C-alpha positions as CSV (number, residue, x, y, z in Angstrom):
1,M,0.0,0.0,0.0
2,K,2.8,2.4,0.9
3,K,4.5,1.6,-2.5
4,I,1.4,2.5,-4.4
5,L,0.9,5.7,-2.4
6,L,4.5,6.8,-2.9
7,S,4.4,5.9,-6.6
8,S,1.3,8.0,-7.0
9,I,2.8,11.0,-5.2
10,F,5.9,10.7,-7.3
11,A,3.9,10.5,-10.5
12,V,2.0,13.7,-9.5
13,L,5.2,15.5,-8.6
14,M,6.8,14.6,-11.8
15,T,3.8,15.7,-13.8
16,V,3.8,19.1,-12.0
17,L,7.5,19.6,-12.5
18,F,7.4,18.6,-16.1
19,S,4.5,20.9,-16.9
20,N,6.3,23.8,-15.2
21,Q,9.3,23.2,-17.4
22,I,7.1,23.3,-20.6
23,F,5.5,26.6,-19.6
24,A,8.8,28.1,-18.4
25,A,10.4,27.4,-21.8
26,D,7.9,29.7,-23.4
27,T,9.1,32.6,-21.4
28,V,12.8,32.1,-21.9
29,K,14.3,34.6,-24.4
30,E,17.8,35.0,-25.7
31,A,19.4,38.4,-26.2
32,K,22.7,39.6,-27.5
33,I,24.3,42.7,-26.0
34,K,27.4,44.3,-27.5
35,T,29.9,45.4,-24.8
36,S,33.2,47.2,-24.5
37,A,34.7,44.2,-22.6
38,F,38.3,43.3,-23.6
39,S,39.7,40.9,-21.1
40,W,39.0,37.7,-19.1
41,M,38.6,39.8,-16.1
42,C,35.9,41.9,-17.8
43,K,34.3,38.7,-19.0
44,N,34.1,37.2,-15.5
45,K,32.9,40.4,-14.0
46,I,30.0,40.9,-16.5
47,E,29.0,37.2,-16.6
48,S,28.9,37.0,-12.8
49,A,26.9,40.2,-12.3
50,V,24.3,39.2,-14.9
51,K,24.0,35.7,-13.6
52,D,23.2,37.1,-10.2
53,F,19.8,38.4,-11.5
54,D,16.8,36.3,-10.7
55,G,15.5,34.9,-14.0
56,V,18.8,34.8,-15.9
57,K,19.5,31.2,-17.0
58,S,22.9,31.7,-18.6
59,A,25.3,34.5,-19.6
60,D,28.2,33.9,-22.0
61,L,30.5,36.7,-23.2
62,N,32.4,36.2,-26.4
63,L,35.5,38.3,-26.0
64,E,36.5,38.2,-29.7
65,E,33.1,39.7,-30.8
66,K,32.5,41.5,-27.5
67,V,29.0,40.1,-27.4
68,L,27.2,38.8,-24.4
69,T,24.6,36.2,-25.0
70,V,22.0,36.0,-22.3
71,K,19.2,33.5,-21.8
72,F,16.6,34.8,-19.4
73,D,13.0,34.4,-18.2
74,E,11.2,37.5,-19.6
75,T,8.6,37.3,-16.8
76,K,11.3,38.0,-14.2
77,I,13.8,40.4,-16.0
78,D,14.2,42.3,-19.2
79,V,17.1,43.3,-21.5
80,E,17.0,46.9,-20.3
81,K,17.8,45.9,-16.7
82,I,20.6,43.6,-17.9
83,S,22.0,46.3,-20.1
84,Q,21.9,48.8,-17.2
85,K,23.8,46.4,-14.9
86,I,26.5,46.2,-17.5
87,K,26.7,50.0,-17.8
88,D,26.8,50.3,-14.0
89,L,29.9,48.1,-14.1
90,G,31.5,50.7,-16.4
91,Y,31.1,49.0,-19.8
92,T,29.0,49.9,-22.8
93,A,25.9,47.8,-23.5
94,E,24.1,47.9,-26.8
95,Y,21.2,45.5,-27.3
96,I,21.6,43.8,-30.7
97,K,18.1,43.3,-32.2
98,E,17.8,40.4,-34.6
99,K,17.4,41.3,-38.2
100,P,14.9,39.4,-40.4
101,A,16.5,37.0,-42.8
102,D,17.4,38.5,-46.2
103,N,15.4,37.1,-49.1
104,K,17.3,38.7,-51.9
105,A,17.0,35.6,-54.1
106,G,13.2,35.7,-53.7
107,D,13.1,39.4,-54.6
108,K,15.3,38.9,-57.7
109,N,13.0,36.0,-58.9
110,S,9.9,38.0,-58.3
111,G,11.4,41.0,-60.2
112,E,12.3,38.8,-63.1
113,K,8.8,37.4,-63.3
114,N,7.4,40.9,-63.3
115,L,9.8,41.9,-66.1
116,M,8.8,38.8,-68.2
117,S,5.1,39.4,-67.8
118,N,5.4,43.1,-69.1
């Protein structure tokens, strides 16, 4: 009887935990922030400070590109707060907005079709 009860409780807990992970994944965003960081010390300082925020899942600064990639729960924190923290540390912080994919080939083809039909 105890085994059945424990198994049932375990199953319910796993269901709740699993559903929370599914819903939480919907609120996780990724942002890229250009910084003025130039050394491993800068990298460690920025990553540590950003990771201290509640809601930040990961922070990785690419020193070669000077770009910080942050994964965060948008219900708990936003890019502006993360950028401000980097600025408070003495670095620049410019949010890099994703650009839509270029569709030059599609534009060229549609232009050729229009020229042919004239």
